[in-house]
DSSP file (Angstrom, degrees, kcal/mol; ACC not computed):
  #  RESIDUE AA STRUCTURE BP1 BP2  ACC     N-H-->O    O-->H-N    N-H-->O    O-->H-N    TCO  KAPPA ALPHA  PHI   PSI    X-CA   Y-CA   Z-CA
    1    1 A M              0   0    0      0, 0.0    18,-0.1     0, 0.0     0, 0.0   0.000 360.0 360.0 360.0 122.1  199.5  148.3   35.3
    2    2 A G        +     0   0    0     16,-0.1     2,-0.3     2,-0.0    16,-0.1   0.598 360.0  88.7 -99.3 -13.9  200.9  147.4   31.9
    3    3 A D        -     0   0    0     14,-0.0     2,-0.4    15,-0.0     0, 0.0  -0.679  62.9-147.4 -92.6 141.0  200.9  150.8   30.2
    4    4 A E        -     0   0    0     -2,-0.3     2,-0.5    14,-0.1    13,-0.2  -0.864   6.2-147.2-104.7 138.7  203.8  153.2   30.4
    5    5 A I  E     +A   16   0A   0     11,-3.1    11,-3.0    -2,-0.4     2,-0.3  -0.917  23.3 175.4-105.6 127.1  203.3  157.0   30.5
    6    6 A T  E     +A   15   0A   0     -2,-0.5     2,-0.3     9,-0.2     9,-0.2  -0.963   7.3 164.6-131.4 149.8  206.0  159.0   28.8
    7    7 A T  E     -A   14   0A   0      7,-2.0     7,-3.3    -2,-0.3     2,-0.5  -0.978  25.8-135.4-155.4 156.8  206.5  162.7   28.0
    8    8 A T  E     -A   13   0A   0     -2,-0.3     2,-0.5     5,-0.2     5,-0.2  -0.972  17.1-179.1-117.8 130.6  209.3  165.1   27.1
    9    9 A I  E >   -A   12   0A   0      3,-2.4     3,-2.0    -2,-0.5     2,-0.3  -0.969  67.3 -44.2-128.5 114.3  209.8  168.5   28.7
   10   10 A G  T 3  S-     0   0    0     -2,-0.5    -2,-0.0     1,-0.3     0, 0.0  -0.522 124.1 -24.1  64.6-124.5  212.7  170.4   27.4
   11   11 A R  T 3  S+     0   0    0     -2,-0.3     2,-0.4    -3,-0.1    -1,-0.3   0.242 119.1  96.5-101.5  11.2  215.6  168.0   27.1
   12   12 A K  E <   -A    9   0A   0     -3,-2.0    -3,-2.4    13,-0.1     2,-0.5  -0.846  59.2-150.8-109.3 140.3  214.3  165.6   29.7
   13   13 A L  E     -AB   8  24A   0     11,-2.3    11,-2.9    -2,-0.4     2,-0.5  -0.931  10.7-159.5-107.0 126.7  212.3  162.4   29.1
   14   14 A Y  E     -AB   7  23A   0     -7,-3.3    -7,-2.0    -2,-0.5     2,-0.4  -0.920  10.4-177.9-108.7 130.0  209.9  161.3   31.9
   15   15 A S  E     -AB   6  22A   0      7,-2.6     7,-3.0    -2,-0.5     2,-0.4  -0.993   5.2-177.4-132.6 126.8  208.8  157.7   32.0
   16   16 A F  E     +AB   5  21A   0    -11,-3.0   -11,-3.1    -2,-0.4     5,-0.2  -0.983  10.4 179.2-128.1 121.8  206.3  156.3   34.5
   17   17 A D        -     0   0    0      3,-1.6     4,-0.1    -2,-0.4    -1,-0.1   0.294  64.2 -90.3-103.0   8.4  205.4  152.6   34.6
   18   18 A G  S    S+     0   0    0      2,-0.2     3,-0.1   -13,-0.1   -14,-0.1   0.148 121.7  40.2 104.1 -19.1  203.0  152.7   37.5
   19   19 A R  S    S+     0   0    0      1,-0.3    14,-2.8   -18,-0.1     2,-0.4   0.619 114.3  37.3-126.0 -37.3  205.6  152.0   40.2
   20   20 A V  E     - C   0  32A   0     12,-0.2    -3,-1.6    13,-0.1     2,-0.5  -0.980  59.4-153.0-128.9 130.6  208.8  154.0   39.2
   21   21 A L  E     -BC  16  31A   0     10,-2.8    10,-2.5    -2,-0.4     2,-0.4  -0.905  19.2-168.3 -97.6 124.8  209.1  157.4   37.7
   22   22 A E  E     -BC  15  30A   0     -7,-3.0    -7,-2.6    -2,-0.5     2,-0.5  -0.943   8.4-160.9-116.4 137.2  212.4  157.8   35.7
   23   23 A I  E     -BC  14  29A   0      6,-2.5     6,-1.8    -2,-0.4     2,-0.3  -0.973  11.0-169.8-120.5 118.3  213.8  161.0   34.4
   24   24 A F  E     +B   13   0A   0    -11,-2.9   -11,-2.3    -2,-0.5     3,-0.1  -0.813  44.0  79.0-109.8 147.9  216.4  160.9   31.6
   25   25 A G  S    S-     0   0    0      1,-0.5     2,-0.5    -2,-0.3   -14,-0.1   0.360 102.9  -7.4 119.7 106.3  218.5  163.7   30.3
   26   26 A G  S    S+     0   0    0    -15,-0.1    -1,-0.5     2,-0.0     2,-0.3  -0.738 135.3  14.1  79.8-129.6  221.6  164.8   32.2
   27   27 A D  S    S-     0   0    0     -2,-0.5     2,-0.4    -3,-0.1    -4,-0.0  -0.644  85.2-126.0 -79.0 134.4  221.6  162.9   35.5
   28   28 A V        -     0   0    0     -2,-0.3     2,-0.4    -4,-0.1    -4,-0.2  -0.675  28.8-168.7 -81.4 130.6  219.1  160.0   35.6
   29   29 A C  E     -C   23   0A   0     -6,-1.8    -6,-2.5    -2,-0.4     2,-0.4  -0.936   6.5-165.7-120.3 144.4  216.7  160.1   38.6
   30   30 A R  E     -C   22   0A   0     -2,-0.4     2,-0.5    -8,-0.2    -8,-0.2  -0.997   2.6-171.3-130.5 135.3  214.4  157.4   39.8
   31   31 A F  E     -C   21   0A   0    -10,-2.5   -10,-2.8    -2,-0.4     2,-0.3  -0.982  14.8-145.8-126.3 118.8  211.5  157.9   42.2
   32   32 A H  E >   -C   20   0A   0     -2,-0.5     3,-1.8   -12,-0.2     4,-0.3  -0.625  25.6-120.4 -79.7 144.0  209.6  154.8   43.6
   33   33 A I  G >  S+     0   0    0    -14,-2.8     3,-0.8     1,-0.3    -1,-0.1   0.787 110.9  57.5 -58.7 -30.6  205.9  155.5   44.1
   34   34 A R  G 3  S+     0   0    0      1,-0.2    -1,-0.3   -15,-0.2   -15,-0.0   0.702 115.0  36.8 -74.2 -17.6  206.1  154.8   47.9
   35   35 A H  G <  S+     0   0    0     -3,-1.8    21,-3.5    21,-0.0     2,-0.4   0.196  96.3 106.3-116.0  14.3  208.8  157.4   48.3
   36   36 A M  E <   -D   55   0B   0     -3,-0.8     2,-0.5    -4,-0.3    19,-0.2  -0.814  49.8-161.1-103.5 133.9  207.5  160.0   45.9
   37   37 A Y  E     -D   54   0B   0     17,-3.0    17,-2.3    -2,-0.4     2,-0.4  -0.956  13.9-172.9-108.8 129.0  205.7  163.2   46.8
   38   38 A L  E     +D   53   0B   0     -2,-0.5     2,-0.4    15,-0.2    15,-0.2  -0.984   8.5 177.8-128.2 130.2  203.6  164.8   44.0
   39   39 A R  E     -D   52   0B   0     13,-2.4    13,-3.1    -2,-0.4     2,-0.5  -0.998   6.9-167.9-133.4 130.7  201.9  168.2   44.1
   40   40 A V  E     -D   51   0B   0     -2,-0.4    11,-0.2    11,-0.2     2,-0.2  -0.975   9.4-172.5-119.3 126.9  200.0  169.7   41.2
   41   41 A T  E     -D   50   0B   0      9,-2.7     9,-0.6    -2,-0.5     3,-0.1  -0.630  27.6 -24.9-108.0 169.9  198.9  173.3   41.2
   42   42 A G        -     0   0    0      1,-0.3     7,-0.2    -2,-0.2     2,-0.1  -0.440  26.9-130.6 101.3-168.9  196.7  175.4   39.0
   43   43 A P        -     0   0    0      0, 0.0    -1,-0.3     0, 0.0     6,-0.2   0.549  47.9-162.8 -77.0 151.7  195.5  176.0   36.6
   44   44 A D    >   -     0   0    0      4,-2.0     3,-1.7    -3,-0.1     5,-0.0  -0.085  46.7 -73.7 -83.0-167.4  196.6  179.7   36.6
   45   45 A R  T 3  S+     0   0    0      1,-0.3    -1,-0.0     2,-0.1    -3,-0.0   0.777 136.1  46.6 -63.0 -25.8  194.9  182.4   34.5
   46   46 A K  T 3  S-     0   0    0      2,-0.1    -1,-0.3     0, 0.0     0, 0.0   0.388 120.9-105.4 -96.6   3.4  196.6  181.0   31.3
   47   47 A G  S <  S+     0   0    0     -3,-1.7     2,-0.3     1,-0.3    -2,-0.1   0.520  70.9 147.1  88.2   5.4  195.6  177.4   32.1
   48   48 A K        -     0   0    0     -5,-0.0    -4,-2.0    -6,-0.0     2,-0.3  -0.557  30.2-161.2 -79.9 137.5  199.2  176.4   33.1
   49   49 A R        -     0   0    0     -2,-0.3     2,-0.5    -6,-0.2    -7,-0.2  -0.888   7.9-143.4-113.7 148.7  199.7  173.8   35.8
   50   50 A T  E     -D   41   0B   0     -9,-0.6    -9,-2.7    -2,-0.3     2,-0.5  -0.954   9.6-161.0-113.4 130.8  202.8  173.2   37.9
   51   51 A V  E     -D   40   0B   0     -2,-0.5     2,-0.5   -11,-0.2   -11,-0.2  -0.956   4.8-168.1-112.9 122.8  203.9  169.7   38.8
   52   52 A E  E     -D   39   0B   0    -13,-3.1   -13,-2.4    -2,-0.5     2,-0.4  -0.951   4.9-176.2-112.5 125.2  206.3  169.3   41.7
   53   53 A I  E     +D   38   0B   0     -2,-0.5     2,-0.3    11,-0.4   -15,-0.2  -0.982  10.0 165.2-121.6 128.5  207.9  165.9   42.3
   54   54 A S  E     -D   37   0B   0    -17,-2.3   -17,-3.0    -2,-0.4     2,-0.7  -0.961  41.8-106.6-140.5 160.3  210.2  165.2   45.2
   55   55 A H  E    S-D   36   0B   0      8,-2.8   -19,-0.2    -2,-0.3     2,-0.2  -0.776  90.4 -25.1 -86.9 115.3  211.7  162.3   47.0
   56   56 A G  S    S-     0   0    0    -21,-3.5    -2,-0.2    -2,-0.7   -19,-0.2  -0.507 123.6 -13.0  78.1-151.7  209.9  161.9   50.3
   57   57 A R    >   -     0   0    0     -2,-0.2     3,-1.6     1,-0.1    -2,-0.1  -0.649  66.0-127.4 -84.7 142.4  208.4  165.1   51.8
   58   58 A P  T 3  S+     0   0    0      0, 0.0    -1,-0.1     0, 0.0     4,-0.1   0.734 105.4  60.5 -65.2 -22.8  209.4  168.3   50.1
   59   59 A E  T 3  S+     0   0    0      2,-0.1     3,-0.0     0, 0.0    -3,-0.0   0.642  95.2  76.7 -79.8 -12.2  210.5  170.0   53.4
   60   60 A L  S <  S-     0   0    0     -3,-1.6    -5,-0.1     1,-0.1     2,-0.0  -0.647  96.5 -94.7 -93.3 153.7  213.1  167.3   54.0
   61   61 A P  S    S+     0   0    0      0, 0.0     2,-0.3     0, 0.0    -4,-0.1  -0.353  76.7  89.0 -64.7 148.0  216.5  167.2   52.2
   62   62 A G  S    S-     0   0    0     -4,-0.1     2,-0.1    -6,-0.1    -6,-0.1  -0.946  76.7 -28.8 153.7-170.6  216.5  165.0   49.1
   63   63 A G              0   0    0     -2,-0.3    -8,-2.8     1,-0.1   -34,-0.0  -0.442 360.0 360.0 -76.5 144.8  215.9  165.1   45.4
   64   64 A R              0   0    0    -10,-0.2   -11,-0.4    -2,-0.1    -1,-0.1   0.264 360.0 360.0-145.0 360.0  213.4  167.4   43.8
């Protein structure tokens, strides 16, 4: 995959190159796709979706 996906939410920049998700702004976090758990909810009544990203499974200790 040659295209990079980027977005800004608040003061954080999210960058995904197809293998690694990097979050810049404050502490830099990196999530490799093999160790990343992703959950998308919604849409709610206003059309809002929630994206939860965590390192490994969300019930285990680690980054979220």
